[in-house]
Backbone as CSV, one residue per row, in Angstrom:
resi,resn,N_x,N_y,N_z,CA_x,CA_y,CA_z,C_x,C_y,C_z
1,MET,-11.271,-19.167,-6.108,-10.787,-18.279,-5.044,-11.397,-16.898,-5.219
2,ASP,-11.423,-16.112,-4.126,-12.122,-14.825,-4.194,-11.355,-13.777,-4.972
3,LYS,-10.065,-13.973,-5.222,-9.286,-12.996,-5.984,-9.467,-13.164,-7.481
4,ILE,-9.916,-14.320,-7.904,-10.154,-14.624,-9.309,-11.567,-15.186,-9.448
5,ASP,-12.377,-14.522,-10.254,-13.751,-14.981,-10.485,-13.837,-15.626,-11.859
6,PHE,-14.500,-16.787,-11.922,-14.651,-17.498,-13.194,-16.122,-17.807,-13.423
7,ARG,-16.610,-17.460,-14.603,-17.968,-17.798,-14.980,-18.051,-17.906,-16.504
8,PHE,-19.063,-18.622,-16.991,-19.199,-18.768,-18.432,-20.657,-18.737,-18.822
9,GLU,-20.890,-18.287,-20.060,-22.238,-18.201,-20.606,-22.148,-18.162,-22.126
10,ASP,-22.954,-18.977,-22.778,-23.010,-19.011,-24.246,-21.625,-19.193,-24.871
11,LYS,-20.896,-20.168,-24.368,-19.596,-20.549,-24.928,-18.486,-19.509,-24.705
12,VAL,-18.767,-18.510,-23.866,-17.755,-17.497,-23.548,-17.474,-17.529,-22.047
13,ALA,-16.225,-17.763,-21.677,-15.836,-17.752,-20.263,-15.214,-16.407,-19.919
14,THR,-15.480,-15.942,-18.723,-14.905,-14.667,-18.263,-14.115,-14.900,-16.980
15,ILE,-12.855,-14.511,-17.010,-11.991,-14.560,-15.833,-11.790,-13.126,-15.357
16,THR,-12.184,-12.838,-14.124,-12.069,-11.480,-13.598,-11.063,-11.419,-12.462
17,ILE,-10.097,-10.530,-12.588,-9.092,-10.307,-11.543,-9.692,-9.351,-10.528
18,ASP,-9.673,-9.710,-9.254,-10.300,-8.886,-8.234,-9.535,-9.008,-6.923
19,ASN,-8.449,-8.264,-6.813,-7.623,-8.285,-5.605,-7.236,-6.846,-5.246
20,PRO,-8.206,-6.055,-4.794,-7.981,-4.628,-4.572,-6.895,-4.315,-3.540
21,CYS,-6.642,-5.232,-2.605,-5.632,-4.977,-1.571,-4.244,-4.756,-2.162
22,THR,-3.985,-5.385,-3.305,-2.672,-5.223,-3.959,-2.793,-4.579,-5.320
23,ARG,-3.891,-3.862,-5.547,-4.140,-3.225,-6.859,-4.120,-4.266,-7.969
24,ASN,-4.660,-5.433,-7.678,-4.739,-6.545,-8.644,-3.373,-7.070,-9.080
25,ALA,-2.360,-6.881,-8.239,-1.065,-7.484,-8.525,-1.192,-9.006,-8.374
26,PHE,-0.498,-9.731,-9.227,-0.612,-11.189,-9.237,0.357,-11.827,-8.242
27,ASP,-0.205,-12.614,-7.317,0.632,-13.464,-6.484,0.579,-14.891,-7.058
28,ALA,1.305,-15.806,-6.448,1.392,-17.166,-6.965,0.028,-17.842,-6.986
29,GLU,-0.751,-17.616,-5.935,-2.068,-18.238,-5.837,-2.983,-17.785,-6.968
30,MET,-2.976,-16.482,-7.263,-3.801,-15.954,-8.342,-3.368,-16.480,-9.697
31,SER,-2.063,-16.533,-9.899,-1.526,-17.011,-11.182,-1.950,-18.449,-11.443
32,LYS,-1.845,-19.280,-10.403,-2.243,-20.681,-10.540,-3.746,-20.810,-10.747
33,ALA,-4.510,-19.903,-10.139,-5.967,-19.940,-10.297,-6.368,-19.624,-11.734
34,VAL,-5.685,-18.678,-12.370,-5.984,-18.348,-13.769,-5.679,-19.552,-14.661
35,ILE,-4.577,-20.230,-14.399,-4.240,-21.434,-15.176,-5.336,-22.473,-15.026
36,SER,-5.808,-22.664,-13.800,-6.884,-23.620,-13.530,-8.163,-23.234,-14.272
37,CYS,-8.468,-21.933,-14.328,-9.663,-21.459,-15.037,-9.560,-21.752,-16.526
38,LEU,-8.387,-21.569,-17.090,-8.185,-21.857,-18.510,-8.410,-23.346,-18.796
39,GLU,-7.887,-24.190,-17.920,-8.067,-25.630,-18.088,-9.536,-26.016,-17.976
40,GLN,-10.230,-25.393,-17.014,-11.647,-25.671,-16.821,-12.452,-25.215,-18.040
41,ALA,-12.108,-24.060,-18.589,-12.815,-23.542,-19.757,-12.696,-24.504,-20.940
42,GLU,-11.511,-25.070,-21.106,-11.312,-26.013,-22.201,-12.159,-27.275,-22.004
43,LYS,-12.227,-27.762,-20.771,-13.013,-28.955,-20.477,-14.513,-28.716,-20.670
44,LEU,-14.948,-27.482,-20.432,-16.365,-27.141,-20.536,-16.798,-26.901,-21.988
45,GLY,-15.854,-26.940,-22.905,-16.187,-26.703,-24.300,-16.379,-25.235,-24.636
46,VAL,-15.813,-24.355,-23.811,-15.882,-22.912,-24.066,-15.116,-22.586,-25.348
47,ARG,-15.592,-21.601,-26.083,-14.938,-21.234,-27.349,-14.039,-20.008,-27.232
48,VAL,-14.331,-19.128,-26.295,-13.565,-17.891,-26.132,-13.419,-17.588,-24.643
49,VAL,-12.250,-17.077,-24.251,-12.017,-16.662,-22.862,-11.735,-15.158,-22.843
50,VAL,-12.437,-14.443,-21.978,-12.202,-13.010,-21.782,-11.573,-12.818,-20.402
51,ILE,-10.450,-12.091,-20.348,-9.826,-11.770,-19.064,-9.971,-10.275,-18.827
52,LYS,-10.562,-9.933,-17.678,-10.799,-8.528,-17.332,-10.442,-8.321,-15.867
53,ALA,-10.662,-7.108,-15.377,-10.324,-6.809,-13.981,-11.325,-5.839,-13.383
54,GLN,-11.559,-6.003,-12.086,-12.237,-4.980,-11.307,-11.175,-3.948,-10.958
55,THR,-11.187,-2.820,-11.629,-10.107,-1.855,-11.449,-10.070,-1.345,-10.012
56,SER,-8.856,-1.138,-9.525,-8.634,-0.629,-8.176,-7.754,0.610,-8.267
57,HIS,-8.289,1.780,-7.839,-7.573,3.044,-7.958,-7.170,3.308,-9.409
58,GLY,-8.052,2.915,-10.350,-7.770,3.159,-11.759,-6.716,2.249,-12.345
59,ILE,-6.455,1.124,-11.679,-5.399,0.205,-12.121,-5.988,-1.130,-12.544
60,PHE,-5.680,-1.554,-13.744,-6.070,-2.882,-14.209,-5.317,-3.947,-13.420
61,SER,-4.002,-3.796,-13.370,-3.157,-4.678,-12.538,-1.835,-3.988,-12.288
62,ALA,-1.365,-4.105,-11.048,-0.064,-3.526,-10.678,1.091,-4.440,-11.051
63,GLY,0.792,-5.567,-11.717,1.861,-6.455,-12.178,2.124,-7.596,-11.216
64,HIS,3.382,-7.808,-10.916,3.803,-8.873,-10.012,3.666,-8.399,-8.566
65,ASP,3.143,-9.246,-7.700,3.035,-8.901,-6.280,4.433,-8.900,-5.665
66,LEU,4.940,-7.717,-5.361,6.313,-7.592,-4.871,6.485,-8.173,-3.470
67,ASN,5.386,-8.486,-2.772,5.525,-9.172,-1.490,6.157,-10.549,-1.671
68,GLU,6.044,-11.107,-2.871,6.617,-12.431,-3.149,7.917,-12.344,-3.942
69,TYR,8.297,-11.146,-4.332,9.480,-11.000,-5.184,10.760,-10.930,-4.353
70,ARG,11.759,-11.671,-4.790,13.094,-11.611,-4.206,14.088,-11.331,-5.328
71,PRO,14.968,-10.345,-5.180,15.859,-9.955,-6.266,16.712,-11.086,-6.839
72,ASP,17.023,-12.098,-6.015,17.871,-13.181,-6.524,17.053,-14.297,-7.168
73,ASP,15.719,-14.145,-7.220,14.885,-15.137,-7.877,14.975,-14.975,-9.397
74,ASP,14.855,-16.072,-10.110,14.796,-16.011,-11.564,13.321,-15.933,-11.946
75,LEU,12.946,-14.829,-12.567,11.537,-14.636,-12.918,11.017,-15.700,-13.869
76,ALA,11.935,-16.358,-14.582,11.499,-17.402,-15.514,10.801,-18.540,-14.771
77,ASP,11.103,-18.693,-13.471,10.498,-19.767,-12.676,9.274,-19.278,-11.891
78,ASP,8.884,-18.040,-12.085,7.798,-17.471,-11.302,6.442,-17.928,-11.837
79,PRO,5.480,-18.220,-10.945,4.135,-18.646,-11.389,3.454,-17.658,-12.322
80,ILE,3.745,-16.356,-12.194,3.089,-15.391,-13.059,3.487,-15.618,-14.521
81,PHE,4.738,-16.026,-14.758,5.155,-16.303,-16.135,4.602,-17.633,-16.618
82,ALA,4.397,-18.567,-15.693,3.717,-19.816,-16.069,2.288,-19.512,-16.504
83,MET,1.647,-18.549,-15.852,0.295,-18.143,-16.241,0.301,-17.532,-17.646
84,PHE,1.264,-16.670,-17.925,1.333,-16.072,-19.257,1.521,-17.138,-20.325
85,GLU,2.373,-18.122,-20.024,2.618,-19.195,-20.991,1.363,-20.021,-21.209
86,ALA,0.580,-20.205,-20.144,-0.668,-20.979,-20.264,-1.668,-20.241,-21.161
87,ILE,-1.731,-18.922,-21.025,-2.605,-18.129,-21.892,-2.134,-18.225,-23.341
88,TYR,-0.843,-18.102,-23.521,-0.236,-18.134,-24.863,-0.441,-19.484,-25.529
89,ALA,-0.329,-20.565,-24.743,-0.397,-21.922,-25.290,-1.811,-22.484,-25.365
90,SER,-2.755,-21.846,-24.713,-4.119,-22.374,-24.719,-4.676,-22.440,-26.147
91,PRO,-5.360,-23.510,-26.510,-5.980,-23.585,-27.837,-7.169,-22.639,-27.978
92,LEU,-7.643,-22.105,-26.847,-8.772,-21.180,-26.862,-8.301,-19.755,-27.110
93,PRO,-9.009,-19.013,-27.957,-8.681,-17.591,-28.113,-8.928,-16.847,-26.811
94,VAL,-7.983,-16.019,-26.412,-8.087,-15.258,-25.173,-8.122,-13.768,-25.505
95,ILE,-9.158,-13.092,-25.026,-9.320,-11.652,-25.240,-9.075,-10.931,-23.923
96,ALA,-8.183,-9.951,-23.926,-7.964,-9.122,-22.747,-8.818,-7.860,-22.856
97,GLN,-9.604,-7.588,-21.815,-10.468,-6.404,-21.769,-9.871,-5.439,-20.746
98,VAL,-9.308,-4.334,-21.231,-8.492,-3.465,-20.369,-9.209,-2.171,-20.016
99,GLU,-9.348,-1.958,-18.720,-9.827,-0.701,-18.168,-8.840,-0.311,-17.078
100,GLY,-8.266,0.886,-17.160,-7.276,1.320,-16.185,-5.860,1.125,-16.701
101,THR,-4.905,1.298,-15.808,-3.489,1.218,-16.164,-2.953,-0.178,-15.928
102,VAL,-2.168,-0.661,-16.882,-1.531,-1.970,-16.778,-0.049,-1.734,-16.462
103,TYR,0.379,-2.210,-15.305,1.741,-1.972,-14.851,2.643,-3.193,-15.059
104,ALA,3.860,-2.916,-15.409,4.994,-3.845,-15.321,4.675,-5.248,-15.813
105,GLY,4.822,-6.254,-14.922,4.667,-7.644,-15.326,3.319,-7.975,-15.927
106,ALA,2.279,-7.232,-15.550,0.945,-7.507,-16.100,0.878,-7.246,-17.594
107,LEU,1.843,-6.481,-18.111,1.875,-6.233,-19.550,2.014,-7.527,-20.347
108,TRP,2.685,-8.519,-19.761,2.838,-9.800,-20.466,1.499,-10.499,-20.658
109,LEU,0.540,-10.204,-19.793,-0.794,-10.774,-19.988,-1.374,-10.276,-21.310
110,LEU,-1.173,-8.988,-21.597,-1.664,-8.423,-22.856,-0.925,-9.027,-24.046
111,LEU,0.367,-9.282,-23.876,1.156,-9.858,-24.959,0.775,-11.317,-25.203
112,ALA,0.427,-12.013,-24.136,0.047,-13.428,-24.260,-1.347,-13.591,-24.831
113,ALA,-2.205,-12.609,-24.598,-3.583,-12.674,-25.118,-3.561,-12.607,-26.639
114,ASP,-4.641,-13.100,-27.242,-4.730,-13.099,-28.700,-5.283,-11.796,-29.247
115,LEU,-6.154,-11.154,-28.481,-6.736,-9.876,-28.866,-6.841,-9.021,-27.619
116,VAL,-6.639,-7.706,-27.782,-6.697,-6.794,-26.641,-7.531,-5.577,-27.014
117,TYR,-8.611,-5.365,-26.269,-9.459,-4.201,-26.471,-9.492,-3.400,-25.169
118,ALA,-9.486,-2.068,-25.291,-9.328,-1.238,-24.098,-10.187,0.015,-24.160
119,LEU,-10.413,0.593,-22.990,-11.036,1.906,-22.928,-10.021,2.964,-23.353
120,LYS,-10.542,4.091,-23.821,-9.656,5.173,-24.257,-8.854,5.751,-23.113
121,THR,-9.307,5.542,-21.876,-8.603,6.055,-20.695,-7.536,5.084,-20.177
122,ALA,-7.402,3.931,-20.806,-6.425,2.934,-20.354,-5.005,3.383,-20.710
123,SER,-4.027,2.772,-20.058,-2.620,3.057,-20.368,-1.766,1.871,-19.934
124,VAL,-0.521,1.864,-20.391,0.423,0.802,-20.004,1.724,1.444,-19.537
125,VAL,2.356,0.816,-18.535,3.607,1.331,-17.976,4.536,0.157,-17.692
126,MET,5.766,0.221,-18.198,6.763,-0.810,-17.895,7.804,-0.211,-16.964
127,THR,7.755,-0.601,-15.682,8.590,0.015,-14.651,9.829,-0.801,-14.292
128,ALA,10.117,-1.866,-15.018,11.209,-2.772,-14.631,12.540,-2.052,-14.461
129,ASN,12.846,-1.093,-15.322,14.140,-0.436,-15.249,14.222,0.635,-14.181
130,ARG,13.084,0.953,-13.530,13.161,1.786,-12.346,13.802,1.003,-11.212
131,LEU,13.566,-0.303,-11.191,14.163,-1.169,-10.173,15.438,-1.831,-10.678
132,GLY,15.576,-1.939,-12.001,16.734,-2.618,-12.579,16.525,-4.106,-12.696
133,ILE,15.267,-4.528,-12.906,14.959,-5.951,-13.018,15.193,-6.398,-14.469
134,PRO,16.080,-7.353,-14.702,16.349,-7.821,-16.059,15.457,-9.000,-16.437
135,PHE,15.048,-9.043,-17.677,14.272,-10.167,-18.168,15.142,-10.986,-19.117
136,ASN,14.653,-12.185,-19.446,15.440,-13.015,-20.351,15.017,-12.752,-21.794
137,PRO,15.786,-13.231,-22.774,15.488,-12.948,-24.179,14.091,-13.352,-24.606
138,LYS,13.597,-14.484,-24.091,12.265,-14.935,-24.458,11.204,-13.906,-24.074
139,ASP,11.371,-13.288,-22.896,10.406,-12.304,-22.434,10.450,-11.031,-23.273
140,TYR,11.657,-10.583,-23.614,11.775,-9.413,-24.482,11.235,-9.698,-25.882
141,SER,11.484,-10.901,-26.379,11.043,-11.235,-27.744,9.529,-11.242,-27.853
142,ARG,8.843,-11.545,-26.749,7.385,-11.507,-26.771,6.888,-10.099,-27.075
143,PHE,7.575,-9.098,-26.515,7.228,-7.715,-26.829,7.442,-7.426,-28.314
144,LEU,8.570,-7.864,-28.836,8.902,-7.579,-30.238,7.996,-8.312,-31.200
145,SER,7.359,-9.394,-30.750,6.426,-10.109,-31.613,5.083,-9.401,-31.715
146,VAL,4.867,-8.413,-30.829,3.590,-7.707,-30.793,3.711,-6.271,-31.278
147,ALA,4.746,-5.576,-30.832,4.864,-4.140,-31.117,6.205,-3.830,-31.772
148,GLY,6.336,-2.612,-32.288,7.550,-2.185,-32.958,8.696,-1.928,-31.984
149,LEU,9.920,-2.040,-32.487,11.122,-1.895,-31.663,11.172,-0.541,-30.967
150,HIS,10.900,0.548,-31.685,11.003,1.869,-31.086,9.966,2.067,-29.983
151,SER,8.763,1.547,-30.188,7.730,1.664,-29.146,8.117,0.903,-27.892
152,ILE,8.681,-0.289,-28.087,9.104,-1.102,-26.947,10.257,-0.453,-26.209
153,LYS,11.201,0.113,-26.950,12.309,0.808,-26.297,11.811,1.996,-25.490
154,GLU,10.833,2.720,-26.024,10.288,3.850,-25.283,9.652,3.382,-23.974
155,LEU,8.929,2.274,-24.014,8.308,1.732,-22.801,9.367,1.387,-21.750
156,PHE,10.390,0.641,-22.168,11.391,0.145,-21.217,12.383,1.216,-20.784
157,LEU,12.809,2.057,-21.718,13.889,3.000,-21.409,13.407,4.219,-20.634
158,THR,12.145,4.568,-20.749,11.644,5.750,-20.047,10.815,5.417,-18.819
159,ALA,10.261,4.206,-18.752,9.339,3.822,-17.671,8.181,4.795,-17.553
160,ALA,7.844,5.450,-18.662,6.751,6.428,-18.673,5.476,5.771,-19.191
161,PRO,4.325,6.265,-18.773,3.056,5.697,-19.243,2.872,5.908,-20.743
162,MET,2.307,4.917,-21.393,1.911,5.021,-22.797,0.387,5.032,-22.831
163,ASN,-0.191,6.077,-23.417,-1.643,6.168,-23.406,-2.280,5.184,-24.381
164,ALA,-3.604,5.100,-24.323,-4.319,4.087,-25.098,-4.132,4.263,-26.593
165,GLU,-4.151,5.503,-27.061,-4.007,5.742,-28.500,-2.635,5.309,-28.984
166,ASP,-1.589,5.629,-28.207,-0.236,5.221,-28.593,-0.078,3.698,-28.503
167,ALA,-0.722,3.093,-27.500,-0.663,1.627,-27.371,-1.379,0.964,-28.542
168,ARG,-2.440,1.574,-29.013,-3.134,1.040,-30.188,-2.251,1.166,-31.426
169,CYS,-1.636,2.316,-31.604,-0.750,2.515,-32.763,0.448,1.573,-32.714
170,ALA,0.924,1.255,-31.501,2.067,0.356,-31.340,1.699,-1.094,-31.598
171,GLY,0.395,-1.412,-31.548,-0.039,-2.785,-31.756,-0.322,-3.540,-30.475
172,ILE,-0.184,-2.873,-29.321,-0.466,-3.533,-28.037,-1.965,-3.689,-27.850
173,PHE,-2.736,-2.664,-28.233,-4.193,-2.734,-28.217,-4.691,-2.919,-29.649
174,ASN,-5.676,-3.797,-29.826,-6.298,-3.913,-31.142,-7.163,-2.699,-31.456
175,ASP,-7.893,-2.225,-30.449,-8.764,-1.081,-30.643,-9.102,-0.483,-29.284
176,ILE,-9.548,0.772,-29.276,-9.898,1.441,-28.029,-11.292,2.045,-28.164
177,PHE,-11.974,2.232,-27.009,-13.371,2.643,-27.022,-13.632,3.722,-25.973
178,GLU,-14.621,4.564,-26.279,-14.937,5.689,-25.411,-15.608,5.269,-24.117
179,THR,-16.468,4.234,-24.165,-17.273,3.856,-23.008,-17.187,2.365,-22.724
180,PRO,-17.425,1.953,-21.466,-17.470,0.526,-21.145,-18.525,-0.230,-21.945
181,VAL,-19.636,0.433,-22.230,-20.701,-0.223,-23.008,-20.203,-0.557,-24.406
182,ALA,-19.532,0.395,-25.041,-18.992,0.162,-26.392,-17.919,-0.919,-26.368
183,LEU,-17.125,-0.934,-25.303,-16.084,-1.943,-25.158,-16.699,-3.333,-25.018
184,ASP,-17.696,-3.463,-24.160,-18.392,-4.745,-23.971,-19.045,-5.218,-25.271
185,ARG,-19.649,-4.274,-25.993,-20.348,-4.620,-27.226,-19.359,-5.168,-28.261
186,ARG,-18.207,-4.549,-28.389,-17.221,-4.996,-29.382,-16.681,-6.379,-29.023
187,ILE,-16.374,-6.593,-27.757,-15.840,-7.883,-27.344,-16.883,-8.973,-27.542
188,GLY,-18.133,-8.666,-27.237,-19.191,-9.641,-27.472,-19.323,-9.999,-28.932
189,ALA,-19.233,-8.991,-29.826,-19.338,-9.240,-31.267,-18.164,-10.079,-31.768
190,VAL,-16.949,-9.765,-31.295,-15.775,-10.530,-31.713,-15.870,-11.968,-31.228
191,ALA,-16.293,-12.152,-29.971,-16.436,-13.502,-29.417,-17.436,-14.321,-30.226
192,ASN,-18.536,-13.699,-30.638,-19.540,-14.410,-31.432,-18.991,-14.815,-32.790
193,ARG,-18.195,-13.961,-33.409,-17.598,-14.295,-34.694,-16.614,-15.456,-34.552
194,ILE,-15.829,-15.428,-33.487,-14.887,-16.525,-33.263,-15.635,-17.834,-33.065
195,ALA,-16.726,-17.783,-32.310,-17.497,-18.991,-32.005,-18.110,-19.615,-33.252
196,ARG,-18.282,-18.825,-34.318,-18.845,-19.369,-35.554,-17.789,-20.076,-36.409
197,CYS,-16.519,-19.945,-36.033,-15.439,-20.643,-36.746,-15.201,-22.003,-36.078
198,THR,-14.489,-22.881,-36.762,-14.240,-24.205,-36.182,-13.180,-24.104,-35.086
199,PRO,-13.372,-24.769,-33.944,-12.375,-24.703,-32.862,-11.028,-25.288,-33.284
200,GLN,-11.056,-26.320,-34.141,-9.809,-26.910,-34.598,-9.007,-25.924,-35.456
201,GLY,-9.718,-25.241,-36.342,-9.050,-24.264,-37.200,-8.486,-23.100,-36.408
202,ILE,-9.272,-22.613,-35.414,-8.812,-21.503,-34.566,-7.561,-21.910,-33.788
203,ALA,-7.595,-23.099,-33.177,-6.463,-23.568,-32.367,-5.215,-23.725,-33.219
204,ASN,-5.369,-24.255,-34.441,-4.225,-24.458,-35.323,-3.625,-23.127,-35.775
205,THR,-4.498,-22.182,-36.106,-4.020,-20.860,-36.519,-3.275,-20.168,-35.394
206,LYS,-3.849,-20.207,-34.184,-3.198,-19.578,-33.027,-1.836,-20.199,-32.779
207,LEU,-1.760,-21.527,-32.815,-0.513,-22.233,-32.569,0.566,-21.803,-33.561
208,GLN,0.225,-21.843,-34.845,1.237,-21.543,-35.863,1.683,-20.082,-35.825
209,LEU,0.731,-19.165,-35.681,1.100,-17.755,-35.642,1.970,-17.436,-34.422
210,ASN,1.633,-18.020,-33.267,2.432,-17.783,-32.063,3.831,-18.361,-32.201
211,GLN,3.946,-19.550,-32.790,5.263,-20.154,-32.973,6.117,-19.335,-33.936
212,LEU,5.526,-18.880,-35.023,6.277,-18.067,-35.979,6.698,-16.737,-35.370
213,ALA,5.792,-16.117,-34.591,6.088,-14.806,-34.001,7.172,-14.881,-32.937
214,SER,7.280,-16.033,-32.251,8.246,-16.161,-31.164,9.576,-16.757,-31.606
215,ALA,9.739,-17.008,-32.885,10.986,-17.625,-33.382,12.065,-16.557,-33.547
216,VAL,12.843,-16.333,-32.492,13.948,-15.366,-32.537,15.223,-16.094,-32.114
217,PRO,15.969,-16.681,-33.074,17.136,-17.477,-32.723,18.316,-16.641,-32.231
218,LEU,18.993,-17.145,-31.210,20.222,-16.550,-30.705,21.301,-17.614,-30.678
219,SER,22.528,-17.206,-30.890,23.628,-18.166,-30.819,23.867,-18.562,-29.367
220,ASP,24.585,-19.687,-29.162,24.915,-20.116,-27.795,25.732,-19.050,-27.076
221,GLU,26.613,-18.401,-27.811,27.471,-17.371,-27.219,26.621,-16.172,-26.767
222,GLN,25.672,-15.773,-27.603,24.798,-14.665,-27.242,23.941,-15.001,-26.023
223,THR,23.411,-16.216,-26.009,22.567,-16.649,-24.897,23.358,-16.676,-23.587
224,ALA,24.581,-17.190,-23.644,25.427,-17.259,-22.453,25.775,-15.856,-21.947
225,GLY,26.065,-14.948,-22.873,26.409,-13.582,-22.490,25.250,-12.866,-21.817
226,ILE,24.052,-13.066,-22.342,22.864,-12.448,-21.758,22.593,-13.029,-20.366
227,ALA,22.728,-14.346,-20.217,22.503,-14.990,-18.927,23.475,-14.473,-17.882
228,CYS,24.726,-14.279,-18.290,25.751,-13.764,-17.373,25.416,-12.355,-16.907
229,LYS,24.993,-11.517,-17.845,24.662,-10.128,-17.503,23.429,-10.071,-16.604
230,ARG,22.420,-10.922,-16.870,21.226,-10.970,-16.036,21.581,-11.357,-14.611
231,ALA,22.451,-12.374,-14.465,22.857,-12.825,-13.133,23.563,-11.701,-12.378
232,GLU,24.374,-10.950,-13.095,25.101,-9.828,-12.491,24.133,-8.758,-11.993
233,LEU,23.122,-8.441,-12.790,22.145,-7.427,-12.401,21.300,-7.889,-11.210
234,LEU,20.926,-9.175,-11.204,20.097,-9.698,-10.128,20.824,-9.717,-8.793
235,LYS,22.151,-9.828,-8.829,22.951,-9.863,-7.605,23.383,-8.482,-7.137
236,ASP,23.056,-7.463,-7.885,23.446,-6.092,-7.543,22.730,-5.664,-6.257
237,PRO,23.455,-5.291,-5.194,22.801,-4.873,-3.940,21.853,-3.692,-4.132
238,ALA,22.117,-2.872,-5.140,21.251,-1.710,-5.386,19.848,-2.134,-5.754
239,LEU,19.709,-3.305,-6.378,18.381,-3.794,-6.741,17.547,-4.055,-5.489
240,LEU,18.170,-4.646,-4.478,17.482,-4.893,-3.215,17.053,-3.589,-2.557
241,ILE,17.924,-2.583,-2.612,17.604,-1.278,-2.013,16.417,-0.644,-2.725
242,ARG,16.440,-0.699,-4.051,15.334,-0.102,-4.809,14.017,-0.835,-4.538
243,THR,14.098,-2.160,-4.418,12.896,-2.939,-4.113,12.357,-2.577,-2.740
244,GLN,13.231,-2.444,-1.773,12.814,-2.079,-0.425,12.219,-0.671,-0.384
245,THR,12.778,0.221,-1.189,12.234,1.585,-1.271,10.817,1.560,-1.803
246,LEU,10.581,0.773,-2.853,9.242,0.675,-3.419,8.279,0.070,-2.415
247,MET,8.717,-0.962,-1.687,7.852,-1.602,-0.703,7.491,-0.632,0.416
248,THR,8.427,0.265,0.767,8.139,1.274,1.782,7.057,2.222,1.293
249,HIS,7.142,2.621,0.019,6.115,3.459,-0.575,4.760,2.773,-0.534
250,LEU,4.754,1.476,-0.831,3.501,0.738,-0.939,2.874,0.425,0.411
251,HIS,3.714,0.070,1.381,3.199,-0.467,2.640,3.562,0.347,3.881
252,GLY,4.535,1.203,3.778,4.984,1.938,4.949,5.897,1.068,5.798
253,ALA,6.628,1.691,6.677,7.609,0.974,7.498,6.982,-0.095,8.364
254,SER,5.719,0.121,8.786,5.067,-0.835,9.681,4.401,-1.974,8.948
255,GLY,4.400,-1.920,7.606,3.746,-2.968,6.839,2.295,-2.654,6.528
256,LYS,1.795,-1.516,7.029,0.409,-1.128,6.784,0.312,-0.424,5.442
257,LYS,-0.672,-0.793,4.627,-0.832,-0.205,3.311,-1.230,1.265,3.452
258,ARG,-0.767,2.076,2.495,-1.134,3.482,2.535,-1.105,4.057,1.131
259,GLY,-2.073,4.887,0.831,-2.099,5.639,-0.401,-2.168,4.795,-1.661
260,PRO,-2.316,5.463,-2.810,-2.367,4.765,-4.098,-0.996,4.309,-4.538
261,LEU,-0.953,3.447,-5.528,0.310,2.972,-6.075,1.105,4.153,-6.615
262,PRO,2.380,4.324,-6.238,3.142,5.474,-6.694,3.475,5.386,-8.167
263,HIS,3.571,6.544,-8.784,4.015,6.589,-10.187,5.489,6.181,-10.222
264,PRO,5.943,5.549,-11.331,7.331,5.098,-11.420,8.351,6.196,-11.137
265,THR,8.031,7.458,-11.496,8.999,8.525,-11.290,9.157,8.890,-9.818
266,GLN,8.305,8.353,-8.952,8.433,8.620,-7.523,9.428,7.664,-6.854
267,ILE,9.859,6.642,-7.566,10.760,5.648,-7.001,12.194,6.098,-7.226
268,ARG,12.940,6.248,-6.196,14.334,6.736,-6.296,15.258,5.759,-5.560
269,ASP,16.482,5.662,-6.033,17.481,4.876,-5.311,17.805,5.615,-4.007
270,ARG,18.100,4.813,-2.984,18.485,5.438,-1.705,19.855,4.926,-1.294
C-alpha cells in the first residue's frame, strides 16, 4: 500500500511509514500492512528489519489515527497493538530509526523494537492523559521493561515532550546522532553485525529476553480492580468531549484538515 513502503537489500528490509495526511498516524490498514511486511521479510530470509518514517511537519508518527478511535473501544483489540505485538514477537531483530517527534501510541513501536537509534532533534511525547485514555497493565509494563519508573511517570503524568538526550538516558533510545548520514551509517553497521550472527541464536535471545522483561505478575484481585477502573474511565463522557475537541483542532468543524498537529498543552476540556 502507498502508506507503507517495503523494500529489502543485502538481507536488510526497510519498512517506511509514509502517510502525511495524518502525520503518519497509524490506521488499521497501515497496522495490518506492517504485520504483512514483517511476515514477508521472514519468508524472504531477511536478517534485520528497519522501521523508519518520512517525517511530516517534523513528526515521526502522530500515534493512533483518532479518526478510527472510539472512547468505548478497548485498545487491546486495536490493530495498532496487534502490530506492536507482531514486532515484539518477530524472530527478526527490528531496528527503529527515529527522525522527528514520536507521539502517543507510536511510542509502543519504539518499545516493541529491539534497538532504537534517533537523530539528536528527535523527541517523544505521551499524550494519553491529556485525553484520559487508560491502558491495560500489559501496555504499561512494556514501558517499565524499557525505561526507569521515574522517567515513565514523567512522560505520562506531564504529557510533556522528552528530548532525545533524555530519551537516551531513560533507555528509550539506544543512541542519538547529529546528522541523518551518521544515523544511517550506525544502523547499517549494527545491521551488518547482526547479520554475521546465527539467525537461530538471535531469535532465541530475543525471545527469552522479551519474555523475561515482560514478566510482571499481578494477582487476580489486582487485575480485576484495574479492569474495573479502566472501564470506568472509558465510559466517562468527558473523554468523548476531549476527543472531539482534539478532532476539531486537527480537522476543523467541517472535517477539513488545517494547520500542524497541536501540542498536547493546547488540548483543553470543554
